[in-house]
C-alpha positions as CSV (number, residue, x, y, z in Angstrom):
1,M,-38.4,-6.9,-23.7
2,S,-34.4,-6.5,-23.8
3,Q,-31.1,-8.9,-23.2
4,T,-29.4,-8.1,-20.0
5,K,-25.8,-7.4,-20.8
6,V,-23.2,-8.3,-19.1
7,G,-19.2,-7.6,-19.1
8,Y,-16.6,-8.3,-16.9
9,I,-13.0,-6.8,-16.6
10,D,-9.7,-8.1,-14.6
11,S,-9.0,-5.2,-12.7
12,K,-5.3,-6.4,-11.8
13,K,-4.5,-6.9,-14.4
14,I,-5.6,-3.5,-15.8
15,I,-3.5,-1.9,-12.6
16,D,-0.9,-4.0,-12.9
17,G,-0.3,-2.8,-17.2
18,M,-0.7,0.4,-16.3
19,Q,2.8,2.9,-15.9
20,D,0.6,5.3,-13.4
21,S,0.7,2.1,-11.4
22,R,3.5,1.4,-11.4
23,D,4.8,4.7,-11.0
24,A,2.8,4.6,-7.8
25,K,3.9,1.8,-6.4
26,A,7.9,3.2,-6.8
27,R,7.1,6.0,-4.2
28,L,5.4,4.0,-2.0
29,D,8.2,1.8,-2.1
30,N,10.7,4.8,-2.2
31,Q,8.6,6.2,1.1
32,V,8.8,2.6,2.5
33,T,12.6,2.5,2.0
34,E,12.8,5.6,3.6
35,W,11.0,5.1,7.0
36,Q,12.8,1.6,7.0
37,T,16.2,3.3,7.3
38,E,14.9,5.9,10.1
39,L,13.6,2.8,12.0
40,K,16.9,1.0,11.6
41,V,18.4,4.4,12.5
42,L,16.7,4.3,15.7
43,E,16.9,0.7,15.9
44,D,20.9,0.6,15.7
45,S,20.9,3.7,18.5
46,L,18.5,1.8,20.7
47,Q,20.8,-1.2,20.8
48,N,24.0,0.5,21.3
49,M,22.3,2.4,23.8
50,K,21.7,-1.3,25.7
51,D,25.4,-2.7,24.4
52,D,26.7,0.0,26.3
53,F,25.1,0.0,29.7
54,E,25.2,-3.5,29.8
55,K,29.2,-2.5,29.9
56,K,29.1,-0.1,32.5
57,K,26.3,-0.4,34.6
58,L,28.8,-2.4,37.5
59,I,30.6,1.1,37.5
60,L,27.8,3.9,37.0
61,T,26.0,5.4,40.1
62,D,22.2,4.2,40.8
63,Q,21.5,7.7,39.3
64,L,23.3,7.2,36.3
65,K,21.8,4.0,36.2
66,E,18.2,5.6,36.1
67,Q,18.7,7.6,34.0
68,T,20.6,5.6,31.6
69,E,17.5,3.1,32.2
70,T,14.6,5.4,31.3
71,Q,16.9,6.7,28.4
72,I,16.8,3.5,26.9
73,K,12.8,3.3,27.8
74,N,12.2,6.5,26.1
75,L,14.0,5.2,22.9
76,E,12.2,2.1,23.2
77,T,8.8,3.6,23.0
78,R,10.7,6.0,20.2
79,V,11.0,3.1,18.0
80,I,7.3,1.8,18.8
81,N,5.6,4.7,18.2
82,F,7.5,5.2,14.8
83,R,6.7,1.5,14.1
84,T,3.2,1.8,14.7
85,E,2.6,5.2,13.1
86,K,4.4,4.4,9.6
87,F,3.5,1.0,9.1
88,G,0.4,0.1,12.0
89,E,-3.4,-0.8,10.9
90,N,-3.8,3.1,10.8
91,G,-0.8,4.0,9.8
92,E,0.6,5.9,7.0
93,Y,2.1,3.3,4.9
94,F,-1.9,3.0,4.3
95,Q,-2.6,6.6,3.7
96,K,0.1,6.3,1.3
97,Q,-1.3,4.0,-0.5
98,T,-4.4,5.2,-0.8
99,E,-3.4,8.4,-1.6
100,F,-0.8,7.4,-4.6
101,M,-3.4,4.9,-5.9
102,K,-6.1,6.6,-5.8
103,P,-5.4,9.2,-9.5
104,V,-5.0,5.9,-10.8
105,L,-8.2,4.0,-9.9
106,D,-10.0,7.2,-10.6
107,K,-8.7,6.7,-14.2
108,V,-9.7,3.0,-14.0
109,F,-13.4,3.8,-12.8
110,K,-13.7,6.1,-15.9
111,A,-12.2,4.2,-18.1
112,I,-15.1,0.9,-16.7
113,E,-17.6,3.6,-17.4
114,I,-16.9,4.4,-20.9
115,V,-16.3,1.5,-22.1
116,A,-19.8,0.1,-20.1
117,K,-21.7,2.9,-21.7
118,D,-20.5,2.6,-25.1
119,G,-21.1,-1.4,-25.2
120,N,-24.7,-0.6,-23.7
121,Y,-23.8,-3.0,-21.0
122,D,-25.8,-3.2,-18.2
123,Y,-23.1,-5.0,-15.6
124,V,-19.7,-5.0,-15.9
125,F,-18.1,-7.4,-13.0
126,D,-14.7,-7.5,-11.8
127,R,-12.8,-11.4,-12.0
128,S,-10.1,-10.2,-9.6
129,S,-12.3,-9.2,-6.8
130,E,-14.5,-11.2,-4.5
131,I,-17.2,-11.7,-6.7
132,M,-17.2,-14.9,-7.7
133,L,-18.5,-16.1,-11.2
134,L,-18.4,-19.3,-12.0
135,Y,-18.6,-19.5,-15.2
136,V,-17.6,-16.5,-18.0
137,N,-18.2,-16.5,-22.0
138,E,-14.6,-14.9,-22.4
139,N,-16.3,-12.5,-25.4
140,Y,-17.5,-10.7,-22.7
141,D,-13.9,-9.6,-21.1
142,L,-13.7,-5.8,-21.4
143,T,-10.4,-6.0,-20.4
144,L,-8.5,-5.2,-23.8
145,K,-11.0,-2.4,-24.1
146,V,-10.4,-0.8,-21.3
147,I,-6.6,-0.7,-21.3
148,N,-7.0,0.3,-24.7
149,T,-9.4,3.0,-23.3
150,L,-7.0,4.0,-20.7
151,E,-4.2,4.3,-23.7
152,G,-6.0,6.3,-25.7
153,K,-6.6,3.4,-28.4
């Protein structure tokens, strides 16, 4: 009867050390900066509109007050919608994060598979994930082997 062979990796260490991962994070950060700039323009425009309305509302006709209030409400809605579309629970931020990181994760999983098969491991656990390992023999740490495989060493 053969013994089960178990190994573990630290995916956070692997991913953090990959240039592809850093590039993906930089792309995401650039996109976020762009969205934040757009949002700031909308918010500033809204604040200016509100300030201008407060200064002039005493001299505006009822019709102009109503039109301006409607414009303010419409712009408030645009700000809320933009924020939700970009940063909400199912917003573009999370979609872009997945899109940018998928190729990185695919590479890591392929490297893990190669290392596991080459080393005849039956199981490989990720110590960075929610699976808790109470005891780990450091001899089974495959993290450096996965990094070396990714780097073509």
